[in-house]
C-alpha positions as CSV (number, residue, x, y, z in Angstrom):
1,M,-5.8,26.8,-13.0
2,K,-4.8,28.3,-9.7
3,K,-7.3,30.8,-8.2
4,A,-6.6,33.5,-5.7
5,S,-9.0,31.8,-3.3
6,D,-7.3,28.5,-3.4
7,P,-6.0,27.5,0.1
8,Q,-2.3,27.6,0.1
9,F,0.0,25.4,2.2
10,D,3.7,24.6,2.2
11,T,2.8,20.9,2.0
12,V,-0.2,18.9,0.9
13,I,-0.3,15.2,1.9
14,V,-2.6,13.1,-0.3
15,G,-3.8,10.1,1.7
16,G,-4.8,9.8,5.4
17,G,-3.6,6.3,6.1
18,Q,-0.6,5.3,8.2
19,A,2.0,7.0,6.0
20,G,0.1,10.3,5.7
21,L,-0.7,10.5,9.4
22,A,2.8,9.6,10.5
23,L,4.3,12.3,8.2
24,G,1.7,14.7,9.6
25,Y,2.8,14.0,13.1
26,W,6.3,15.1,12.4
27,L,5.3,18.1,10.4
28,A,2.9,19.2,13.2
29,K,5.8,18.9,15.7
30,G,7.8,21.3,13.6
31,H,4.8,23.7,13.4
32,H,4.7,23.2,9.6
33,D,1.9,24.5,7.4
34,F,0.3,21.5,5.9
35,V,-3.0,19.6,5.2
36,I,-3.9,16.0,4.8
37,L,-6.5,15.2,2.1
38,D,-8.3,11.8,2.7
39,E,-10.9,10.4,0.3
40,N,-12.6,8.5,3.1
41,A,-15.5,9.9,5.3
42,R,-13.6,8.8,8.4
43,T,-10.0,8.3,9.1
44,G,-9.3,4.6,9.0
45,D,-12.2,3.7,6.6
46,S,-9.8,2.2,4.1
47,W,-9.3,-0.6,6.7
48,R,-12.9,-0.7,7.9
49,Q,-13.9,-1.5,4.3
50,R,-11.8,-4.7,4.1
51,W,-13.2,-8.2,4.8
52,D,-14.7,-8.7,8.2
53,S,-12.2,-11.2,9.7
54,L,-9.0,-9.5,8.5
55,R,-6.3,-9.3,11.1
56,L,-2.9,-7.7,10.8
57,F,0.2,-10.0,10.3
58,T,2.3,-7.8,12.5
59,P,1.8,-7.7,16.3
60,A,0.6,-4.6,18.0
61,K,4.1,-3.6,19.2
62,Y,5.0,-2.8,15.6
63,D,1.6,-1.3,14.6
64,G,1.8,2.0,16.4
65,L,2.7,5.3,14.7
66,P,5.2,7.9,16.1
67,G,4.2,9.3,19.4
68,M,1.4,6.8,20.2
69,P,2.0,3.1,20.9
70,F,-0.8,0.7,19.7
71,P,-2.9,-0.1,22.8
72,G,-3.4,-3.6,24.3
73,D,-1.4,-6.8,24.2
74,R,1.9,-6.1,22.4
75,L,2.0,-9.6,20.9
76,A,-1.6,-9.7,19.8
77,F,-2.5,-9.2,16.1
78,P,-5.1,-6.4,15.8
79,S,-8.2,-6.7,13.7
80,K,-8.7,-4.3,10.8
81,D,-11.3,-2.4,12.8
82,E,-9.0,-2.0,15.8
83,L,-6.4,-0.5,13.5
84,A,-9.0,1.8,11.9
85,D,-10.1,3.1,15.3
86,Y,-6.5,3.6,16.3
87,L,-5.8,5.7,13.2
88,E,-8.9,7.8,13.9
89,E,-7.8,8.4,17.5
90,Y,-4.3,9.2,16.4
91,A,-5.5,12.0,14.1
92,R,-7.7,13.3,16.9
93,R,-5.1,13.2,19.6
94,F,-2.5,15.1,17.7
95,S,-5.1,17.5,16.0
96,L,-3.9,16.6,12.6
97,P,-5.5,18.7,9.8
98,V,-7.3,15.9,8.0
99,V,-9.9,17.0,5.4
100,P,-12.2,14.0,4.9
101,G,-14.2,13.1,1.8
102,V,-11.7,14.5,-0.7
103,H,-10.9,12.4,-3.7
104,V,-8.0,14.0,-5.3
105,D,-8.4,13.8,-9.1
106,G,-5.5,16.0,-10.2
107,V,-2.0,17.2,-9.3
108,T,-0.4,19.6,-11.7
109,Q,2.5,22.0,-11.5
110,E,1.8,25.7,-12.1
111,G,4.9,27.9,-12.0
112,D,6.8,27.2,-8.8
113,R,3.9,25.6,-7.0
114,F,1.7,22.5,-7.2
115,L,-2.0,22.6,-7.7
116,V,-4.0,19.7,-6.1
117,S,-7.6,19.4,-7.2
118,S,-10.7,17.5,-6.3
119,G,-13.7,18.4,-8.5
120,D,-14.2,22.1,-8.2
121,R,-12.0,22.3,-5.0
122,S,-8.3,23.0,-5.1
123,W,-5.2,23.6,-2.9
124,T,-1.8,25.0,-3.8
125,A,1.5,23.9,-2.2
126,N,5.2,24.0,-2.4
127,N,5.4,20.3,-1.8
128,V,3.1,17.4,-2.4
129,V,3.4,14.0,-0.8
130,V,1.5,11.2,-2.4
131,A,0.7,8.7,0.4
132,T,-2.2,6.9,-1.1
133,G,-0.5,3.6,-2.0
134,G,0.4,2.8,-5.5
135,Y,-2.3,0.1,-6.2
136,R,-5.7,1.6,-6.3
137,L,-7.9,-0.3,-8.8
138,P,-8.9,-3.9,-8.4
139,K,-7.4,-6.1,-11.1
140,R,-9.3,-9.0,-12.8
141,P,-8.4,-11.0,-15.9
142,A,-10.2,-9.9,-19.1
143,F,-11.8,-13.3,-19.4
144,A,-13.8,-12.7,-16.1
145,N,-16.5,-11.2,-18.2
146,E,-16.9,-14.5,-20.1
147,L,-18.0,-16.4,-17.0
148,D,-21.6,-17.6,-16.8
149,P,-23.7,-14.7,-15.4
150,G,-25.2,-17.1,-12.8
151,I,-21.8,-17.3,-11.1
152,V,-21.3,-14.8,-8.3
153,Q,-18.1,-12.9,-8.8
154,L,-16.4,-10.8,-6.2
155,H,-13.0,-9.1,-6.0
156,S,-11.2,-9.4,-2.7
157,Q,-11.8,-5.7,-2.3
158,E,-15.6,-6.4,-2.4
159,Y,-15.6,-9.5,-0.3
160,K,-16.8,-9.1,3.3
161,N,-17.8,-12.6,4.5
162,P,-19.2,-16.0,3.3
163,G,-22.7,-14.6,3.7
164,Q,-22.3,-12.9,0.3
165,L,-21.8,-16.3,-1.5
166,Q,-24.6,-18.4,-2.9
167,P,-24.8,-22.2,-2.2
168,G,-22.3,-24.3,-4.2
169,P,-18.6,-24.5,-4.6
170,V,-16.3,-21.5,-4.3
171,L,-13.3,-20.9,-6.5
172,V,-10.7,-18.5,-5.1
173,V,-8.3,-17.3,-7.8
174,G,-4.9,-16.2,-6.6
175,L,-2.7,-17.9,-4.0
176,G,-1.4,-14.9,-2.1
177,N,-2.1,-14.0,1.5
178,S,-5.6,-12.6,0.7
179,G,-6.5,-15.6,-1.4
180,A,-5.2,-18.1,1.3
181,E,-7.1,-16.4,4.1
182,I,-10.3,-15.9,2.2
183,A,-10.2,-19.5,1.0
184,L,-9.7,-20.8,4.5
185,E,-12.7,-18.8,5.8
186,A,-14.9,-19.9,2.9
187,S,-14.0,-23.6,3.5
188,R,-15.9,-23.5,6.8
189,T,-19.2,-23.1,4.9
190,H,-18.6,-24.1,1.3
191,T,-16.6,-26.5,-0.8
192,T,-13.6,-24.4,-1.7
193,L,-11.0,-24.6,-4.5
194,L,-8.0,-22.3,-4.6
195,A,-6.2,-21.7,-7.9
196,G,-2.7,-20.3,-8.2
197,K,0.9,-20.8,-7.1
198,A,2.4,-19.5,-3.9
199,S,5.6,-17.6,-4.2
200,G,6.8,-19.0,-0.9
201,E,5.9,-19.4,2.7
202,I,7.5,-18.2,5.9
203,P,9.3,-21.1,7.5
204,V,7.7,-20.8,10.9
205,R,4.2,-20.9,12.2
206,H,2.7,-17.4,12.5
207,G,1.6,-16.4,16.0
208,R,2.8,-15.1,19.3
209,A,6.1,-17.1,19.3
210,A,7.0,-15.7,15.8
211,A,6.0,-12.2,17.0
212,R,8.4,-12.5,19.9
213,F,11.4,-14.2,18.3
214,V,11.2,-14.1,14.5
215,L,9.6,-10.9,13.4
216,P,12.1,-8.7,15.2
217,V,14.9,-10.2,13.1
218,I,12.8,-9.7,9.9
219,R,12.1,-6.2,10.8
220,F,15.7,-5.4,11.5
221,A,16.7,-6.9,8.2
222,G,14.1,-4.9,6.3
223,L,15.0,-1.5,7.9
224,H,18.8,-1.8,8.0
225,V,20.0,-4.6,5.7
226,L,17.6,-5.1,2.7
227,T,17.5,-1.5,1.5
228,L,19.1,0.3,-1.4
229,N,21.6,1.9,1.1
230,T,23.5,-1.4,1.4
231,P,25.4,-3.5,-1.1
232,V,23.4,-6.6,-0.3
233,G,20.1,-4.7,-0.6
234,R,21.0,-3.4,-4.0
235,K,22.0,-6.9,-5.1
236,V,18.7,-8.5,-4.1
237,A,16.5,-5.6,-5.1
238,P,15.8,-6.9,-8.7
239,A,14.7,-10.2,-7.4
240,F,12.5,-8.6,-4.7
241,K,10.7,-6.5,-7.3
242,M,9.7,-9.7,-9.2
243,M,8.4,-11.6,-6.1
244,A,5.0,-11.6,-4.5
245,A,4.8,-11.8,-0.7
246,P,5.2,-15.2,0.8
247,L,2.3,-16.9,2.6
248,I,2.5,-15.7,6.2
249,R,-0.4,-16.8,8.5
250,T,-2.3,-19.3,6.3
251,R,0.1,-21.7,4.5
252,T,-0.6,-24.6,2.2
253,K,-0.5,-27.0,5.2
254,E,-3.4,-25.2,6.9
255,L,-5.3,-25.1,3.6
256,R,-5.0,-28.8,3.0
257,E,-6.0,-29.5,6.6
258,A,-9.2,-27.5,5.9
259,K,-9.9,-29.6,2.8
260,V,-9.3,-26.7,0.4
261,E,-8.4,-28.1,-3.0
262,L,-5.3,-26.5,-4.4
263,L,-5.3,-26.2,-8.2
264,P,-3.1,-24.8,-11.0
265,R,-3.6,-21.3,-12.4
266,I,-6.8,-20.3,-14.2
267,A,-6.0,-19.9,-17.9
268,G,-9.4,-18.7,-19.2
269,V,-13.1,-19.6,-19.6
270,K,-14.7,-22.4,-21.6
271,Q,-18.4,-22.6,-22.0
272,G,-18.9,-20.1,-19.2
273,K,-16.8,-22.1,-16.7
274,P,-13.3,-21.3,-15.3
275,L,-10.6,-23.2,-17.3
276,L,-7.5,-24.5,-15.6
277,E,-4.2,-24.3,-17.5
278,E,-4.2,-28.1,-17.5
279,G,-7.4,-28.0,-19.6
280,R,-10.0,-28.9,-17.0
281,T,-13.1,-26.8,-16.5
282,L,-14.5,-26.1,-13.0
283,D,-18.2,-26.3,-12.1
284,V,-18.5,-23.6,-9.4
285,A,-21.1,-21.2,-8.1
286,N,-18.9,-18.5,-6.8
287,V,-15.6,-16.9,-7.9
288,I,-13.5,-14.6,-5.6
289,W,-10.8,-12.8,-7.5
290,C,-7.7,-12.3,-5.3
291,T,-5.7,-11.0,-8.2
292,G,-4.4,-7.8,-6.7
293,Y,-4.6,-4.3,-7.9
294,R,-3.2,-2.2,-10.8
295,E,-1.4,1.1,-10.6
296,D,-3.3,4.2,-11.4
297,Y,-1.4,7.5,-11.6
298,S,-3.6,9.1,-14.2
299,W,-4.5,11.8,-11.7
300,L,-0.9,12.9,-11.5
301,K,-0.7,15.3,-14.4
302,L,2.9,16.1,-14.2
303,P,5.7,16.5,-16.8
304,Y,7.9,14.0,-15.1
305,Q,6.1,10.7,-15.6
306,D,7.0,7.6,-17.5
307,G,5.2,6.1,-20.5
308,E,2.7,4.3,-18.2
309,G,1.9,7.5,-16.2
310,A,3.9,6.5,-13.1
311,P,6.2,9.1,-11.5
312,A,9.7,9.1,-13.0
313,P,12.7,11.1,-11.9
314,Q,13.7,14.2,-13.7
315,E,16.6,16.5,-12.9
316,G,16.1,20.2,-12.8
317,S,14.7,22.9,-10.5
318,S,11.6,20.9,-9.8
319,G,12.0,17.2,-9.2
320,I,10.4,14.0,-7.9
321,C,12.1,11.7,-5.5
322,P,10.8,8.3,-6.6
323,W,11.1,7.0,-3.1
324,T,8.8,4.0,-3.3
325,L,8.4,2.0,-0.1
326,F,6.6,-1.3,0.1
327,H,5.6,-2.7,3.4
328,R,3.8,-6.0,3.8
329,P,3.4,-7.0,7.4
330,G,5.8,-9.7,8.4
331,V,8.2,-9.3,5.5
332,P,11.1,-7.0,4.9
333,V,10.5,-3.4,3.9
334,R,12.2,-2.7,0.6
335,C,12.5,0.4,-1.4
336,S,12.7,1.0,-5.1
337,L,14.3,4.3,-6.2
338,G,13.9,3.7,-9.9
339,N,17.3,4.5,-11.3
340,A,19.4,4.5,-8.1
341,S,22.5,5.7,-9.9
342,R,21.3,9.2,-10.4
343,S,20.8,12.2,-8.1
344,W,17.5,14.0,-7.7
345,P,16.8,17.4,-6.2
346,G,15.2,17.1,-2.8
347,C,15.7,13.4,-2.4
348,P,15.1,12.4,1.2
349,L,17.9,10.0,1.0
350,S,20.4,12.8,0.4
351,G,23.8,11.9,1.6
352,T,23.4,8.2,1.1
353,T,25.5,6.1,-1.2
354,N,23.7,6.8,-4.5
355,H,21.7,9.9,-3.8
356,S,22.7,13.5,-3.1
357,R,20.9,16.7,-2.8
358,P,22.5,19.9,-4.3
359,A,23.3,22.7,-2.0
360,A,20.4,25.1,-1.3
361,D,20.5,28.0,-3.8
362,G,17.7,30.1,-2.3
363,G,14.9,28.0,-3.6
364,A,15.1,25.3,-0.9
365,S,13.6,26.4,2.3
366,A,13.9,25.3,5.9
367,G,10.3,24.0,5.5
368,L,11.3,21.8,2.7
369,D,14.2,20.4,4.7
370,L,11.6,19.6,7.4
371,V,9.5,17.7,4.9
372,F,12.4,15.5,4.0
373,R,13.3,14.9,7.6
374,A,9.7,14.1,8.5
375,F,9.4,11.8,5.5
376,R,12.5,9.9,6.6
377,H,11.0,9.4,10.1
378,S,7.5,8.4,9.0
379,A,7.9,6.7,5.7
380,L,10.7,4.3,6.6
381,A,8.6,2.8,9.3
382,Q,5.0,3.4,8.1
383,A,4.7,4.0,4.3
384,T,2.8,1.8,2.0
385,H,3.8,3.2,-1.3
386,S,4.7,6.9,-1.3
387,F,6.2,9.6,-3.4
388,I,7.4,13.1,-2.5
389,F,7.2,16.0,-5.0
390,A,9.2,19.1,-4.1
391,N,10.4,22.3,-5.6
392,A,14.1,22.3,-4.6
């Protein structure tokens, strides 16, 4: 319940990563009243916590946020720590109002405002932007608990380096980009097996030449062609939603050269050992689950959510723009607007083919318009998986 002492803002941004900071930059330029709530102790910690050798797939020239180019060689691929330090410096340089150490556990609507809560702390706002990313909880198959307790199990979120592994073979489960890169690293110190099926590979070798000649074409296509604003984008959108990202830097060729054994998918567990779908069991000492994340929107306690708790559009005086942007470095940006044939109040894509925003009737403010404009600027280039909630 809202208290008189709750700090009040026009906009609360949940998440202090690239999307939240970029949006904050534009709101600050417009002298907007806002705050950024970040669950990490330091800006950029979500990157610092990834595995030690992680590097971006995109070159530095595409990694900067509005108003501050990424420093250094424009064709180099920054490390995760370099990106983390850049984000921290970005927030400092533009004096963005980031509140660290705030794990938001609730967003509710009370009257004509939203209440954002974290334990016994709360904030009220006219608008809330969820810029946390849609995938927050590590996903493992249910049968993982049936593995022999002597096997070391790590999710890719927990993996840092091969020093965490015990002697003996390593099984990496999941042939996506994380699985491929971790398997390649593990192969330098351990016999390594990789189970899964790749959804595809980029047709050129990743590196400086690709950064100079190929990625600009992919980026243009993602921003201007493969969107729901174009006929071709709407045509391919269903297929995109079903596809995982292709292998980018570490492809099956590099894995085979490193003596990584490529295997079919894991189907279950038999006598404490991983069981392949072909029926063979694997005698391994370590398992690294590169099986992705699952959505968790349980903390969004709003009336307009679907049966699984995810945000869903609703017409009326208060609405959600289900503007979901996915960005994986090196592959096209694509956006999913849920039901793109309907119109939603406050949609930042107002005026485009399938979306319109009703004329302001006194409830829509100039500040709200600024949120939408800022969201366009920041999220199209920088968002990971963002939603905007607004009172139109």
